[in-house]
C-alpha positions in Angstrom: -4.7 -4.7 -23.5 -0.7 -4.8 -24.3 0.9 -2.1 -21.6 2.9 0.4 -23.5 5.0 0.8 -20.0 5.3 -2.5 -18.2 8.5 -1.8 -16.4 6.9 -2.0 -13.0 5.5 -5.5 -13.6 8.8 -6.9 -15.2 10.7 -5.6 -12.1 8.3 -7.5 -10.0 8.8 -10.7 -11.8 12.6 -10.0 -11.3 13.2 -9.2 -15.0 15.8 -7.1 -15.9 14.6 -3.5 -16.8 16.2 -0.8 -18.9 15.5 1.5 -16.1 14.2 1.7 -12.6 10.3 1.8 -12.2 8.8 4.6 -9.7 5.6 5.3 -8.2 4.7 6.7 -4.8 2.2 5.6 -2.0 -0.8 8.5 -1.8 0.4 9.6 -5.0 -3.0 10.6 -6.0 -4.1 13.1 -3.3 -3.5 16.4 -1.9 -0.3 17.3 -3.2 -2.0 17.8 -6.6 -3.8 20.9 -7.2 -5.9 19.0 -9.6 -7.1 16.7 -7.0 -7.9 19.2 -4.7 -10.1 21.0 -7.6 -12.0 17.5 -7.7 -12.6 17.2 -3.6 -13.8 20.8 -3.7 -16.5 19.7 -6.1 -17.3 16.9 -3.7 -19.0 16.4 -0.4 -16.2 14.6 1.4 -13.1 11.6 0.9 -15.6 8.7 1.6 -17.6 10.1 -1.3 -15.1 10.5 -3.4 -13.9 6.7 -3.0 -17.2 5.7 -3.8 -17.7 7.3 -7.0 -16.0 5.6 -9.5 -15.7 8.4 -12.1 -13.9 10.9 -9.7 -11.9 7.9 -8.0 -10.7 7.0 -11.7 -10.2 10.6 -12.5 -7.6 11.4 -9.3 -6.2 7.8 -10.2 -4.9 8.9 -13.3 -3.8 12.4 -12.5 -0.5 11.3 -11.0 0.2 9.4 -14.4 -0.4 12.6 -16.2 1.2 15.3 -14.0 4.1 13.2 -12.3 5.3 10.7 -14.8 5.0 7.5 -12.6 4.9 4.2 -14.0 1.9 3.0 -12.2 -1.5 4.2 -11.3 -2.6 3.2 -8.0 -6.2 3.0 -7.3 -7.8 6.0 -5.2 -9.6 4.2 -2.3 -9.1 3.5 1.1 -7.7 0.5 3.5 -11.0 0.9 5.4 -13.1 0.0 2.9 -12.8 -3.4 4.1 -14.1 -3.2 7.6 -16.8 -1.3 6.3 -18.0 -4.0 4.1 -17.7 -6.4 6.9 -20.0 -4.2 9.0 -18.4 -1.3 10.5 -18.8 2.0 8.7 -15.8 4.8 9.1 -15.7 8.4 8.6 -12.9 10.5 7.4 -12.5 13.7 9.4 -10.5 16.6 7.8 -7.0 16.9 9.0 -7.8 14.3 12.0 -8.0 11.1 9.9 -10.4 8.0 10.1 -12.9 7.5 12.7 -15.1 4.8 13.6 -18.4 6.0 15.4 -18.7 2.1 16.4 -16.0 -0.4 17.3 -15.4 -4.0 18.0 -15.8 -4.5 21.6 -17.2 -8.0 22.1 -17.2 -11.4 20.8 -20.7 -10.4 19.5 -19.6 -7.7 17.3 -16.9 -9.8 16.1 -19.8 -12.4 15.2 -21.6 -10.1 13.4 -19.2 -9.0 10.9 -18.9 -10.2 7.8 -15.9 -12.7 6.2 -15.3 -13.3 2.8 -18.9 -12.4 1.5 -17.5 -8.6 2.8 -16.1 -8.5 -0.9 -19.3 -8.6 -2.6 -20.3 -5.0 -1.0 -17.2 -3.3 -2.7 -18.5 -2.8 -6.2 -17.6 0.8 -6.3 -13.9 -0.2 -6.1 -14.3 -2.4 -8.8 -16.2 -0.5 -10.9 -13.6 2.4 -10.4 -10.4 -0.1 -11.5 -12.6 -1.0 -14.6 -12.8 2.4 -15.5 -9.4 3.5 -14.8 -7.9 0.7 -16.8 -10.2 1.4 -19.5 -9.2 5.3 -19.6 -5.5 4.4 -18.8 -5.6 2.6 -22.2 -2.4 0.6 -21.7 -0.2 3.4 -20.7 0.9 2.2 -17.3 0.0 -0.8 -14.9 -2.8 -0.3 -12.4 -2.4 -1.1 -8.8 -5.1 -2.3 -6.7 -4.6 -2.7 -2.3 -5.8 -3.4 0.8 -5.2 -3.2 4.4 -3.4 -5.8 6.3 -5.3 -7.7 9.0 -3.5 -6.8 12.0 -3.8 -2.9 11.0 -7.5 -3.4 10.0 -8.2 -5.1 13.5 -6.1 -1.9 15.2 -8.5 0.4 13.4 -11.7 -1.4 14.3 -11.1 -1.9 17.8 -9.5 1.6 18.4 -11.7 3.5 16.2 -8.8 5.2 14.6 -5.4 6.3 15.0 -3.7 5.8 18.2 -0.4 6.6 20.0 -0.5 3.5 22.2 -2.9 1.1 20.5 -3.4 0.0 23.9 -7.2 -1.5 23.1 -6.1 -3.4 20.3 -3.1 -4.7 21.8 -5.0 -5.4 25.0 -7.3 -7.6 23.0 -4.6 -9.9 22.0 -3.4 -10.4 25.5 -6.8 -10.7 27.2 -8.8 -12.9 24.4 -6.6 -13.9 22.0 -8.8 -16.9 20.3 -11.3 -13.8 19.8 -8.6 -11.8 18.3 -7.4 -14.9 16.1 -11.5 -14.8 15.0 -11.5 -11.6 13.9 -8.2 -11.4 12.3 -9.3 -14.7 10.3 -12.9 -13.2 9.1 -10.3 -10.1 7.9 -8.3 -12.0 6.3 -11.1 -14.0 4.3 -12.4 -10.8 3.1 -9.1 -9.4 2.2 -8.2 -12.3 0.0 -11.9 -12.3 -1.6 -11.3 -8.3 -2.0 -7.6 -8.7 -3.9 -8.9 -11.3 -6.0 -12.0 -9.3 -7.1 -9.6 -6.3 -7.8 -7.6 -8.5 -10.1 -10.8 -9.7 -12.0 -11.6 -5.8 -12.3 -8.2 -5.0 -14.0 -5.6 -4.7 -11.4 -2.2 -5.7 -12.7 -0.3 -5.2 -9.5 -1.7 -5.7 -5.5 0.0 -4.3 -2.5 -1.0 -5.0 1.0 -0.5 -2.3 3.5 0.2 -3.4 7.5 0.7 0.3 8.4 0.9 -0.5 12.2 3.1 -3.4 12.1 5.9 -1.4 14.3 3.5 -1.6 17.2 3.8 -5.3 17.7 6.6 -6.9 19.4 8.4 -9.5 17.1 6.8 -12.6 19.3 3.3 -10.9 18.8 3.9 -10.3 15.0 5.0 -13.9 14.8 1.6 -14.9 16.2 -1.1 -12.5 15.1 0.3 -11.3 11.8 2.7 -13.9 10.1 0.0 -16.6 9.8 -2.4 -14.4 7.8 0.4 -13.0 5.7 1.1 -16.7 4.8 -2.5 -17.3 4.1 -2.9 -14.0 1.9 0.2 -14.6 -0.1 -0.4 -18.4 -0.7 -3.8 -17.4 -1.9 -3.3 -14.4 -3.9 -1.2 -15.4 -7.2 -3.2 -13.5 -10.0 -1.1 -10.9 -10.4 2.3 -9.8 -8.8 1.9 -8.9 -4.8 3.8 -6.6 -3.0 3.6 -6.9 1.1 4.4 -3.6 3.3 4.7 -3.8 6.9 5.9 -0.6 8.0 8.5 -0.7 10.8 8.6 -4.2 11.2 12.5 -4.3 10.4 12.7 -7.5 12.4 10.3 -9.5 10.5 12.3 -9.1 7.1 13.4 -12.6 7.2 10.2 -14.0 7.6 8.4 -11.9 5.1 11.1 -12.8 2.5 10.0 -16.5 3.0 6.3 -15.8 2.0 5.0 -16.6 -1.6 4.7 -12.9 -2.8 7.1 -11.3 -5.3 7.9 -7.5 -3.8 8.6 -6.6 -0.5 8.2 -2.9 0.5 10.5 -1.0 3.0 10.4 2.0 5.1 13.2 4.5 5.6 14.2 2.9 8.9 15.2 -0.6 7.1 18.3 -0.2 5.1 18.3 -1.4 1.6 21.7 -3.0 1.5 20.8 -4.8 4.7 17.5 -5.9 3.5 18.8 -7.4 0.6 20.8 -9.7 2.6 18.0 -10.5 5.0 15.4 -10.9 2.5 17.5 -12.4 -0.5 18.0 -11.5 -4.1 15.1 -13.6 -5.1 12.7 -10.8 -4.3 12.3 -7.4 -5.4 12.5 -4.8 -3.3 10.3 -1.5 -3.2 11.0 2.0 -1.3 12.2 3.6 0.6 13.3 7.2 1.0 11.7 9.1 4.0 9.1 11.1 2.6 10.2 14.2 4.7 13.3 14.4 2.6 11.0 15.9 -0.1 10.8 18.6 2.0 14.5 19.5 1.6 16.2 21.6 -1.3 16.4 20.4 -4.6 20.1 19.6 -4.5 19.3 17.2 -1.1 16.5 15.4 -2.8 18.4 14.4 -6.0 21.4 13.2 -3.9 19.2 11.3 -1.2 17.2 9.9 -4.2 20.4 8.7 -6.3 21.9 7.2 -3.0 18.7 5.4 -2.5 18.3 3.7 -6.2 22.2 2.9 -6.3 21.4 0.9 -2.7 18.1 -0.6 -4.0 19.4 -1.8 -7.4 22.4 -3.7 -6.1 22.1 -7.4 -5.8 18.5 -7.9 -7.2 15.3 -6.2 -8.6 14.1 -3.1 -7.4 11.0 -0.3 -7.6 11.8 2.9 -6.5 9.1 4.5 -4.0 9.0 6.3 -0.6 9.2 4.5 2.7 5.4 5.5 3.4 2.9 7.8 1.6 3.6 11.5 0.6 2.6 14.0 2.8 0.0 16.1 1.8 1.9 19.3 2.5 4.7 18.5 0.2 5.3 20.4 -2.9 4.2 18.4 -5.9 7.2 20.0 -7.7 9.6 18.1 -5.4 7.8 14.8 -5.9 8.2 15.7 -9.5 12.2 16.0 -9.2 12.2 12.9 -7.4 10.3 10.9 -10.0 12.4 12.8 -12.6 15.8 11.9 -10.7 14.6 8.2 -10.4 14.2 8.1 -14.1 17.0 9.5 -15.1 19.5 6.9 -13.3 21.5 4.6 -15.6 21.3 1.3 -14.0 25.0 0.9 -14.8 25.8 3.7 -12.6 25.5 1.5 -9.7 28.4 1.6 -7.4 30.6 -1.3 -6.6 
């Protein structure tokens, strides 16, 4: 099916676009009244993720309401650990929680690897249905968590201020850590490939806890698995996003993927210098700027796109997911401001 709006795919491929494409991480969610209405009719978040018809519905809502240039499938990065053998729960206002965690070699041994992807049919069904219902309006993005971030959740049992349990595993038993990271990587690769088959036009991998590791640790426990993923997943354009890993930008820029996502601590001009003009950059407005007055939102957005679109291909986004307390009208202002920016406005 031909796409009516393929801006984001052309930008990811490094092609010239008539305007800058824009989408948001967590764009399908609690910022939208329509999403809250769907959630009110279901038991909980996990049920929504596992109900393809409803997941497809909330995936498309931001396209209709916000006017973004891509839909991203409504799911969660923790579907991979669950498929590997570690079910999760989502506690309202607290976040994800694993009743059982990885504590020993036997725990790692029982986890599935690549064949875990076979247990995620509900995600593929949601992708296929969303693709059909979009009817070519915009591209559809699939996603996964990165190996290190998923390991951190599986060992910690949820979010953490220190992540001492998962970091301790790296130092106390690096061999076991690598075994779990490899199994997780195998599952991620199979999962991403299946998403592409199910209709994803583009893929993104989130390393949400990248900043927890030192540069040396990231080089040892993250980069080899990034290399495997980016080499293996070539079916559609791939974006990698390592939040807070500012030190890793030159390394990430050498990987065989199309787009590097950036958070708000990573200056776009400096990132372009470190990563090079051959990659597409994505990001990176601080989500909290969307709590500001309209004038500030417009000014900061224009500053961002002027930097991002200088010296190479660029996709506008936030530096992380939009916060659920954000007024969706402020989000719409952000989107409209990007779409109104003329590429030839870029300052020298």
